[in-house]
Phi, psi and omega in degrees: 000032178301331180296316181299322180287322183283339188303310181293318180302325183259011178056031174075007184269138186302303186297314176299323177297315180301315180293321180295318182274344181056053177235165182290152178301321180297316180294317178297317180300315178299315180296316179296321178297313179296320180291327176291316179296328180270005173085013179275330182232160171234126178277118182289143177287163179303332181282338181269342185284159174289329175227116187304333184271350184255128179299141180215144185229150173229152177287142170273178177300316177300319178297322178295322177295317178296322178297317178299318178296319179297319178295322177294319177298317178299317180297318179296319179297319177297315180293323179292321178077023179256011183091197182277080180298326182288352178291338176253132181303140172081350180301305184292318175300324177296316179297320178293322177298319178294322177301321181274020171069028169273106190255331180270150181309309182294327177295317179296314181299318179292321179296324182270347175055303188273348185286139177278155179303318181293322178293316179297317178300316179296316181293318177298319178297315179296316181293328176292315179298324179289337182098010180275334185234137175262137182241116185242126178279129173243141186266333186248145355287336171218154183301130176200178181246146168251141180243139179219155172289136173291155184308313181297337182271344186298310185295312179298322180288323176298314179298317178300314180300316179297316180295317179295322177298325183290336181264352182274000000 
């Protein structure tokens, strides 16, 4: 959601947003179109803009909520210190599922509903390698793994969960 965060800084104008994010005009245009269609942004008419010939966008109420969530994710990522975890799909939802005590693979998968088994396996493996997730083998009743947040990840993810709950 870098666009949502950059929007105010660039006063909603297309070219400054493009330069700030360092992406192609086509890609930015596609992203802005999708965000407008999903109700996050409103494309101002030529009569509402500061300059009638330059495209300009403003956040909707839904967009402001998403921006707040994006800022909370950024703060959690900084505190965790593992880099931009949200750049890969499902990393942050997996960490939040673990925070909410979904410990077994199938419990996590059911909590996240849309994640595929292979994607979930890959994300759990990556998060384990980073040191954010602990993977514990249990033998009974049949061999399987339990997943838990590692101690350094607990506080930032707990804070993130509380912050996200506060805006919903």
